[in-house]
N, C-alpha and C positions, 0 to 999 in steps of 0.2 A: 695597241692590240698586239703588236709583235713582241713588245716587252712583256706583256701579260703572258703570252704563250711561252716565253722563256722561263718565267717564274713557275708556270704550271709544269713544264717539263722537268725543271729542277726539283720541285717539291713532290712530285709523284714517285720519286725513286724509293725503292725498298730493297732490303736484302733478301726478301722472300720473292722468288721469281714470279709466282702466280699472281701476287698482289700487283706488281708492276705491269704484268701482261694484261690483266683485266682492266686496271685503271687506265692504261694507255689505250686499250681497245675502245672504251666508251668515249674518252676524250677525243681520240683521233677520228671518231665518227663524224665530227664536224659540229653542226648545231649553230645557232645564231649568236651565241655568246652575248645575248641581250643584257643580262643582268650586270656582268662586269662592264660592258660597254656603257650602260646607263651610269654606273658609278664614275667612269672616266669622263663621260660627256658632262655630267653635272659639275664635276671638279673643274673642267675647263670653262664652263659657263660662269662659274663663280670666280674665275680668275685665279684658280688655286692649282699649284703643281707640286704638292707634297710628294716626296719620293716614295712614301708608303702606299700611295694609291694603287700601284700595280699589285702589291702584296695583298691588299684588302680586296681588290677586284678578283684575285685568284681564290681567296677565301670564299667569296660569294659563289664563284663557279664551282668550287669543290662541294659546297653544301648542296647546290643544285644537282650536281653529278651523283652525289650519294642518294638523293631522293629518287633519281631516275633508276638507279640500280635496284633500289628497294621496290619502287612502284612496279617495275616490270615483273618482278617476282609475284607481288600481290595480285596483279592483273593477269598473270599468266600470259604476258605478251611474248610474241615471237619475232616481231619486226619493229624496228625503230630506225628512222632516218634511212630507210631503204635497205637495211641489212639486218641480219639476225641480232637479236638482243643478246646481252651478255649472259643472261640466264639460259637462253637457248643454246649458246655456244659452250658455256662452261659449267652450267648447272646452277640450280637455285642456291645451294649452300655456299658455293664460292662467291656468287654475286652478292648475297647478303653480307658475308663476312668482309668482302672487299669494300662494300658500301660503308660498313662500320669503320674500316681503315681510312677511307676518304673523309668521313665525318671527323674522326679523331685528328687527322692531319690538319684539317681546317682549324680545329681548335688550338692545335700547337702553333699554327701561323698567327692566330689572333693574339697570342701572347707576345709575339715578336712586334706587333704594332705598338704595344706598350701604352694602351689607353683603356682604362677600366670601363669607361662609359661605352666605348665602342664594343668591348667584349660583352658587356651586359646586353647591348642592343642585339648583337648577333646570337647570344645565348637565348634571349627571349624570342627572337625570330625563329630560330630552329625549333623551339618548343611549340610555338603557334603553328608552324608547318606540320609538325607531328600531330597536333590536335586536329588540324584540317584533314589530314589523311584518315584519322579515325572517324571523324564526322562523315566523310565520304563513304567509308566502309559501312557505317551504320545506316546510311541512306540508300545503299544499293538495293535494287529491286523494289523501291518504294515509289509507286506511280503517283502518289498523292503529294509528292514533294513540291513545296511552293517556291516561287521565284526568290523570296526573301531567304529561304533556307539554302537554296542553290548559291546565292550570292555570298552567304556566310561561309560556305565551304570554299569557294574559289578565292575569296579574299584572304582566307587563312592559308590554303594549300598553295596558291600560286602568287597572288598579288602581294603577300607579305614580304617575300624576298625582293620583289621589285621595289616596294616601299623602303625596305631597309637599305637597298643599294643606293637609292637617291639620298636618303637621310644620312648615311655614312659619309658621303661626299661632303655634305654640309658640316658634319662633325669635324672632319679633317680640316676643313676651312675655318673652324671656330666661328661659324656664322651665327647670326642672331636667331632667337627662338622663332621669329616670324619666318625667316628664310628657311630654317630647318623644317618647319611645318609645311611650307609651300613645297619643298622637295618631297616630303613624305606623301603629300596629297597627289603630286604628279606621279610618283611611283606607284601608288595604290591604284589610281585611275588607269594608268598605262597597263599595269598587270591584269586588272579586271578586264579591260578591253581585249588584251592579248588572249586570255583564256576563253572569253565568249566567242571570239573569232575562231579559236582552235576548235571549239565545240560545234560551231557552224560548219567548218570545213570537214568535220567527220561525216557530214551528210551531203555536202555540196562540193567538196573538193575533188581533185584528181588523185587517185591512189599513187600514181607515179610521182606526182609533185609532193605528196604528203609523206611518202616513204612508209605508209602503213595502209591497212585495208579500210575502206569505207564501212561505216556501221559498227566499228569496234566498240564504241561506247555502249551501244544497245546490246551487243553480245555480252558485255560485262555487267549489264544491269544498271549502268550509270544513267541517271535522269539529268539531262542538261537543258539549258534554256531553250534550244530549238524544240525539244520534245515537250517541255512544259507549255510553250506557246502553241504548239500544234494540238495538244490535248484540250486546251481552252477553246480551240476553234472547231475541233472535230465533232462530227455527229456521233450518236451512240454506238453504232456498229464499228466505225473506224476507231473510236476511242477504246472500245473493248479489245480490238485486235492489238493496239499499242500497249494497253495495260497488261494483257496476257503475256506479251513478249517480255515486258519489263519484270513482271512479278514471277513468272515461271521460267524465265530464261529460254523461252520458245523462239527459235530462230527460223522456223519454217516460213514465216510471213515477212522476213526481213526485206526482200525487194519491194513488197507492197508498202511496208512502213516507210522505207526511204522515199518512195514516190509520194506518199502522203505528206511527209515532212517537207519535201521539196515543193509540193503544190499547194500547201495550206496557207502560205503567207507567214508561217512560223519562223522560217529562216530569215525573212526580211525584218520581222519584228526583233529577232535576236541581233541581227546585224545593226539595226538602228540603236539598240541598247549599247552595243560596242561603240558606235559612233558618238553617242552622248558621253560615254566615258572618255573618249579621246578628246572631246571638246573640254571636258572638265580638267583633263591633264594640261591642256594648252592654257586654259584660263589660270591655272595655279602658278604658272611661271611668267605671267604677264609683266611682272616687275623685275624680272631677271635682267642683268646687263645685256645690252644689244651686241651680240657677237656671233661668230660662226657656230659656236657650240650651242648657244641658245636656239639658233635657227635649226640646227640639227635635231634638237630635242622636240621642237615643234613638228619637224618633218617626220621624225620617228613615230610620234603619236598618230599622224595622218596615215603613214604607210602601213602601220600594223593592222589597220581596219580593212585595208584592201588587199592584204597579202593572200597568196595562193598556197602557202605551205608554212 
């Protein structure tokens, strides 16, 4: 991970001062670095130490960073990881354009890896993520959103990059199709679990731990699994209040809605769905070599489900 940070620092450089300033601002905010860590862990689990793995891990992190810069503009977010978002600090225009820079820098770095199949995978992944973002936009303020439609969005928007990160490690290792498919399954399940828990924490977490405000998803009109599960359990009056908030952007009943979601059993149902995805991830790597990296992958799947931020 230290080597990854050195690659990130080197490749973020630009002759345009504002580009470097904003790019470093969001990278230095911290974050879990889960996606590049996943690529490095899978590489280790497969007994593979290709020197290109750090470059590829940085590509994955840059793609993720670009999506954050754009997401915060779309969502009109003001707080991420406990401090002002880039768009809040530098403005929407600068954030969007620097997001474009980070995307294009990632594609420059893909060329350096020198593998057309890896480039194709990353290009396809970036395209699917963009489609997921548009799907989420189309689903905003739709209280009738189904669990299947919700899962389709998060598997495109979030889990796709997790899946690619694990698959890319297998590609670098020139693993068999079976092993590559197992890596992809692990990544997709892990990413799905991660996003479901993220959506649970929006109603059950601590704002200080999260670095953002509780109920942000509802304010933005996002229908997530905890809301879907709650609507299925709620009586007519309570369901009407939640639906009104989603469809009209009405925040006046936000404290009541958060209490409803917390007390309905909807959070527990969503949490169980995340747990099942974690088990699916662990099952996918059951035939991996028995080593410290594989143990870490199992532990990662288990820890993501019980995290607090």
